[in-house]
N, C-alpha and C positions, 0 to 999 in steps of 0.2 A: 897332676892329684892334687898339688899345693893350689893351683888355681880352680879348682873344682870346689875344693873347702871355703877358700874364699868366696865366691860365688853363692856357693849355700849360705854360707855367714851371712853375706850381706842381704841376699832374700830373707833369712831369718830375720836380722835387724830390721829391715824396711818394713818387714809384717807385724813386727813387734810396736813399730812406730803407729802403723796403718791403725792398730788395734787400741793404741793408748789414749784415743779421743773419745770417749763415751759417749760426748754428745753426737759427733758423727756416725759414730758405731750405731747407735739408736736411731737417729735419722735414717740413715739407710736400712735398716729394718724395718723401721716404719713405711718408706718408700715401698719397698717389696711387698710388703704387706696390703699397700694399697694397689699395687700393681696384681697380685694373685686376686683380689678379691674384685678387681674388673675385670680380669678374666671369668673368674666364675660367675660374675654379673652377665657378661656378655653371652653365656649359656642360658641362664636365667631367664634372658629377655627375649631369647630367640635370636639374637644377632649372629650367633654359631650355632652350628649342627652338634649336638650334645656328643662329647667323646670322653667315654669313662675313663680313658689312662690319661688325657689331660686334664680331667677334673681331680684325678687322684693326686696327680704330681703338684697340682695348684694347693690342694688342702694338706699334702705331706709339706708342701714349702712354708706354708702359714704355722704349720704345727711345730717345723721344726724353729722357725723365727720366735714362736710364743716362748719355747724352751730358752732360747736364747735372750730375749727381752727381758727374761723373770730373774736374769744374773745379775747379781748385787752389784759386781763389777761396772756394770753399765749406769748405776745410779748412785755413784758416790756423792757426798755431800757437797753441797756447792756447786754440780755440775749444771745447775739450771740457769746459770748466769750467761751472760752473751746472748749469742745468736740460738737460743734454745727455746722450743715452745712447752717444754717442760714447766708443769705448775708448782710451785712451792708447796702446793698440797701435797705431793709427792713425798715428800721429807717431813712433813707436819703429820701425816697418816699413813705413814708406812706399811701400817697391816693393813689399812683398806685398800693401797695399792697393791701391795701382794697378793690381797684377795682377789683381785681384779683380774692380773694376771694370771692366777693359779685357773681361774673359770676360762679365760682365755686357752689355757693350755690344756685345762681338760675338757672343753667342747670342742677344740679343733681334731685332740686326739680322737675322741669318740667320732668325729668326722670322716675320719682318716680309717678307724675300725669298722664303723660300717660305710664304707665308701657307695654313693649314692649312686644307682644304676638307671635313674632317669631323672629328667629335669624336675617332674614333681619332689622327689625327696633331696634333690639339691637345692630347689626353693626354701624347704625348710631347714634345710641346715646353713645356708648361704644368712637366713634370718635370724638365727641364732648366732652365729659367729657377727653378723653385722650389728645386733644388737649390743653385744659386747664390745666391740670398737667403738660404738656411739657413747655408750656408757661410759665409759672407761674416759674417752676423749673429753666427754661434757665436764665429768669429775675431776681429771687429771693433766689437763691442757690447756696452755695459753695461747688462743688463736692470736696469731701476730695477722696486722693489716688489713 
């Protein structure tokens, strides 16, 4: 029993350390968003046969990540230093940044709520979500390299 408690404590401590770096957490969420958008784009481009269950799973992942990204704990002051692509504009215009995140959350939630049943419906949703990504990256991201 004691070993079990120690093992659970070690896992919990390790998890809190992993979550302690907001830059790494944000980057992981952004990479997951890119992968989900890539998966959706494969359907839109006809590279994959339409699969409603997979589309819904990808849209759900985007929405879950949008909710996580809007957490203030991921955007503490000064976390745009080091190896981060976060623009100082995030902290200069926090209301504008939060509005962009809120739009992303609402649009991904709407896509999940009205899950597309065909490629044409998905194209429209991917267009809206993709525009969210593009406008936010343009305003609040520093492209490195």
